[in-house]
N, C-alpha and C positions, 0 to 999 in steps of 0.2 A: 504493500500500500504506500503510495507516494505521499511525502510530507507536504503539508500546506505551506506554501511560500509566504513568508511574512513580508509586509511592506518594508521598504528600506527605512532604517532608522527606528524600527520597532523590535520588541522582543516578546517572547512567550513567558508568562509567569503563572503562578498558582491561581491568580485572579483574572487571567486573560491576557490579551495583547496590550502592552503599554509602550510608550516611547523608551528608547534606549537609556536616556538620561533620567528616567524616573526610577524610583525604588518601589518594591512591594514589601512592606514591613508590618510586623505585628504591632498592635496598639501598645503592648508593654514596652516596646522600644521607643515609642514616641511621646509617652506621658511620664510626668513626674508624680502624678497622683491619679488613681482611679478608685473610687469608693462609692458606696451607697449613701443617699440621703437617709434621714431618719425613717425607719420602717414601722414604727409602732403607731399607736393612736395618740395624737397630740391635742385633741379637742379640749381637754381639761386645761391646757396651757394657752389657749387662745386668749387674746386680750385686745381691747380697743384703746388701751392707753397709748399716748404718743411716744412713750419710750419702748413700745413693743417692736420686735424685730420682724421684718417682712419674711413670710413663710411661703416659699414657692412650691406649688403642687402640680401634678400632671396636667390638669386642665388649664394651667397658666401658660404651658409651653405650646407654642405654635411653630410652624415651619420657619425657622430662622427669625422668629419674632416672639413677642410675649403678649398674652392677654392679661391685662392688669385688672380686669373686672372681677370682683369677688375675691381679690387677694386677701389673705389672712395675715394676722400678726401673732407672734408667740411671745411669752414673757422673756425678759433678759436672762433669768435663771435657767430656763429651758435651753436657750441659745448657748449659754456657756457650757451647760452639761453635755450638749450635743455639738461640740465645736467641730467635729469631723465633717458635719454637714454644712459648715460655713462656706459661703461662696466668694470667689474672687472674680474681678473683671476679667473676661476672656475665657473663663471656664466654659467647657462645652457640656451642656446638660442634655441627657437623653432620657426620654420616658422609659421606665423599666417595666411597668405593668399597664396594660390597657392598650393605648395607641402606641405599641412598642416601636421604639426606634425614632419617634419624632424628636427632633433635635434643634437646639438653639444655642446661642452664645450669650453669656451673662454680660449685660451692658453695665457701664459705670454706676448707674443709679441703683443697681441691685448689689453693689459691693457690700459684703458682710451680711447678706441675707442668709436665711437658713432654708432647707428644702426637705421635701418628703418624697420617698419612693422614686427618686431620680438617680441616674448614674452620673457622677461628677467626673469629667475627664479634664485634667489639667495638663495641657500640652507643654513641651519644652519650648524655651524662648526662641529657638531658631525656627519654629514652625508657626504657621498662620492658622489659628483655631477656626476662623470663619470658613476657610477652605474645607476643613474636615466636616464642619456642620453641614455645608452644602452637599458633600459627598454622601453623608449618612441619609440625607433627605432625598437624594436622587432615586430614580426608579431602580437603578442597579444596586445602589447602597441598601435601600429598604428590602429589596429581594434577597440580598445576601444576609441581611440581619435576620430575616425570617427563618433562614436555615439554622440559626443557633437559638431560636426560641424554644422554650420548654413549657410544660404545663398542658393541661387538657381544657378545663373550663376557662381559666384565666391565663393567657400567655404572658410570659415574662422572659427577660434576659438576665443571666447571671454575670456578675462581674468577672468571674473566672473565664467564662466563654469569650467575653469581650476582650480580655487581655490578649488572647491569642488570635483575635480577628485581624486579618490582613487587609491593609488599605493601600491604594496607590498614592505614592508620595512624590510629587514634582519638586524641582528645586524651589527654595523659598520665594524667589522673585516671581516665579510662575504661579505659585500658590496664591500670592497676593494679587496678581493680575487677574486670575480666575475669580477670586472672591470679590474683587472690586467690580468686575464686569457683571456678575450675577447680582451683587448688591444694588448696582445702578438700576437693573431691571426691576428688582424688588421695590425700590423707591418709586419707580414709575407706577407699578401696580398699586402701591399704597396710596399714591396721590390720586389715581383714577378711582379707587374705592371711596376715598373721602369726597371726591367731587360728585360721584354718583349718589352717595348718602345725602349730600347737601342738596342736589337737584331733586331727589325724592322728597326731602323735607319741604322744599319750596312747593313742589307739586301738591303734596298733601294739604298744605296751608291754603293754596289757591283753590283746590277742590272745595274745601270746607267753606270758603268765602263765597265762591261763585254759585255752587249748587244749593246753597241755602238762601241766596239772594242778599246776604249781609253786605256783600260788595257787588254793585251793579256796574256793568260796562257802561261807559258814558252815554252811548246812544239809546240806552234803555232806562236810564236813571231818572229822567225828568218827564213831567207832563208837557202838554202842548204849550202851556203858559210859562214854561221854564221852571216851575216850582218842582222841588224834589219829591219823588214818590215816597209814600209812607209804607207802613206794614199793617198786617191784620193778624189776629189770633186765630189759629186753626187747631185741629186735633193733633197736628204734628208740630205745634208751636208757632212762633211768628214766621210769616212768609211775606214777601212783597205784596202790596195791595192788588197788583194786576196779575198775580199768579193764582193758580187754582190747585186743589187737591183732587186727584183722580185715581181710581183703581187701575192697575195694569190691564185688567180685563177690558177696560173701556178704551184702551190705547193700542192694543196689540192682540194677536192670536198667540196662544200658548200651546205648544206641541201640535202644530197644524198638519204635519204630514208624518206618516210612519210607514215603514215597509210592512206589507201584508204577508200573511202566511202563504199566499199564492205566488210570491216573488219567485221568478225562475231560479233554479238551484245554481245555475252557472253565472248569475249576475255578480259581477266583480265590483267592489267598492273600496274606498279608503275609509278607515274607521278611526274615530277619536274616542278613546276610552278615558275614564276618569283620571287615570294615572298620567295621561299625556297632556294634561292642562295644569299649569302652575301660575296662578295669579296673573291671568291675561296672556301668558306665553304658551304657545302650542309647541310641545316638545317633540312632536312627530305623529305620524299616522301609521296604521298597520293595514296591509292589503288582505282582503278576504273574499272568498266566494260565499254567497248566501248559504250554500250547502254546509260549510264548516265554520260559519261565523258564530261568535258568542251570542247567546240568546238575548243579551241586552242591546245588541247592535241593531237598532230599529229606527231611530229618529233621523228623518231626512233633513238635510241642511241646504240652505240657499245663501247667496251673498247678502250680508248685513244681518243675518240671524244672530241673536245673542244667546249664548249658552250660559245658563245659571246652574251651578252645581247644587243638587238637592241632597247629596250625601256629604255630611260634614261641611255644610255651606259656610260655616264660620272660617274655613280655610281659604275662602275667596278664590276657588278654582273656576273662575268664569272666563269667558272668551267671546270675541266677536269675529264672525267669519268674514274674511276679506280675500277676494281673488283666489278662490279655491275651486277645484273641479266640480262638475255637476254630480259626480257619484260619491259625494261626501256624506257619511253617516256617523252619528254619534250615539253614545250609550244612553239608555233610558235613565241613567243616573243623573242626567242633565234635563232641565226643562228648556225647551227651545222657544224663544220669544221672537216673533216676527212682527215688527212694528207696522202700524198703519202710518205710512210716511206723511200723511196730512196732519197727524196729531203728535207723533213722537219720533224724534230723530234717534236712530239706533245707537249712535255714538254717545248721545246724551244719557240714554238708559244705561249703557255700558259703564260710563264713568260713575254713575250713581251707585253701581254695585260695589264700588270700593270706598264709598263715602258713608256717612253716618245714617242718613235717612232710612235706607233699606236694611243696612246691617243691624240697626237697633230693632227693627221689626223681626229680622231673622233670630236675633238673640232671644227675644220674647217667645218665639215659637218653639225654640229648642231647649229653653230653660227647664230643668228638671227631667228631661228625657234621658233614658238610659242609652239610647242610640241617637246621636245628633243628626237628624234628617228632617227635611220638609218634603212636601209633595207639590204637584202641579196646581192643585186647588189653592195651596198657600201662596204660590207665586202669582196666581191670578188676583189674589186679594191684596198684594203689595200696594201701598199708597205712595204716590209720587207727587212732590210739589212741582208744578209744571208752568214754566214761562211760555211765551209765544214760540212758534216754530223758528222765527228769526233769532230769538235770544238763545234757544236751545242750540241752534247751529253755531252761533258765535262762541258760546261757552264750550261746546264739544270741540270746536276747532282749536281753541287755545289749549285745552287739556290734552288733546291728541298730539299737538305739536310738542308739548312738553314730554309726552310719552316717547315720541320719535327721537327726541334729543337724548333721553335717558337710554333708550334701546341702542342708539349709536355708540354711546359711551360704554355700555355693557358689552357690545360686540368688540369694541377696541380693547376692553379689559380681557376678554376671553382670548383674543388674538395675542395679546402681550403675554398672557400666561402660557399659551402654546409656544411662543417664541422662547420663553424662559426654559420650558421643558426641553426644547430642542437644543438650546445652548448648553444646558446641564449634561445632556446625553453626549454632546460633542466635546465639551471642554474637560469634563471630569474623567473622560477615558483617554484623553490625549489625541483623539482623532483630529481635532482642530487645535492648533497651538497659538498662543498669544505671544506677541512680541513683549519682551520684558527686559 
C-alpha cells in the first residue's frame, strides 16, 4: 500500500498533519498548573457582601467569553480555604462537567476570583493562552476532547486525561497572530449582536407606541381643523378616538381552505410544521406526497396568509406567507388567517401578534391550562384595535422595514460566524499560515 504524500512543509503527527515548524505536545509540557476548581457544594458560603469574592461556574463560561449574568460571590474565608481555585489573568478555564470542553481565558477583571467544577490551565509564559482556548473550542478540538470524556449520565473530563492530551503548538508569534485574527472576528460578532439587540429594543418600543395609537404618525394625528385627536375608553383600554375594536372574525377568514381526504395520493407539496417556524422566521419546509404526509398536514396557504401558532402560542411561533409556491401546506397546529384586504392589512395583523394586545388575550386563554393551547374559535374571537386601512398600511410599512433591517443584520451575523468557523478550521490546523 503506497504512502500518502504529505504537502511540502508539513509532517504527520499523532494528531494529524501539521506544519513542519509546529510541535505536537502534551498539555503537561505546556502548563505550569492544571487543577480543578472547587468541586463541593458552596451555596452555604454565598454572600452578597461587597467584600465577597467572585465565584465562576460552568454557566458563566462561554466560547472565548464570559456570561456575567447571575454570577455569585463567596465569603473571603471560603476563598482563602480554597486558594487552589484562585484564578489569575490569562488562565484558560475549561468546563469539566456538562458542556464539556467549553473554554475561555480569564480577563483582568476576574483576577483573584474563585471557581467551581472548572479545569484551570495555567500556560507557560512563552505561550499564548488565547490560542489554546480557540483550539479547544474549535470543531477539531471539541471532537478530540470528546474522546477523553468519561461518565454515563453526566460526562466529564479528568485532569489526568487532560494532562496527556496532545495539542498542536505553533511558534509563539504565530500563536499570537492566530489568536488576534480570531479575536478580531469575535469582536465583530459581539458588536453585531449588540447592534441587533439595540435594533430589536427600538422595534419593540415602536410597536408598543404605534399599535396602541399612543404615538400617531403625523398625517393621522390631527382632525381637519388641525386640532389633535383624542382617545376613548374601550374594553381593551384607551385607543385613539377614530379607531375601533373588532373581532378577527369580522376582518378575516380563519382556516379557509384545507386538503380533503379525497386529495390525490400523488399530490406533492411543501409542508410547514410547527417546529419550522420560530418567531416570524421560517426555518425551512419538508416535501411530501399526500400519501405519506403527516396527518396534521392539511391547511392550504396563499400569499399574505398569516399563521398563528395555536400550540404553545405564548412562544410566538407565527409567520406571514410571502412569495411562496402554490403547493404550500401547513400543520393544523396553526390557525391560518386570510384577511379581507378592504378591512385588514395582513402585515398589520402580523405585527400585532408580537405586541401586547393579542398576546394578553392569549395569556388569559391559556392561564391555568395544563397544556398551553388555543383553538381556531379562540382566534376568531381575538379583539383588535383597528385604525383606517391607510394608517394600518403606514404602520405595517414602518415595522416591516425595521424587521428587514434586523433580518439583514442577523444574516450578516450568521455569515460572520460561518467565516469564523472556516478561519478556525484553516488557521488552527496550519492549512493556512499567517505572516508573523
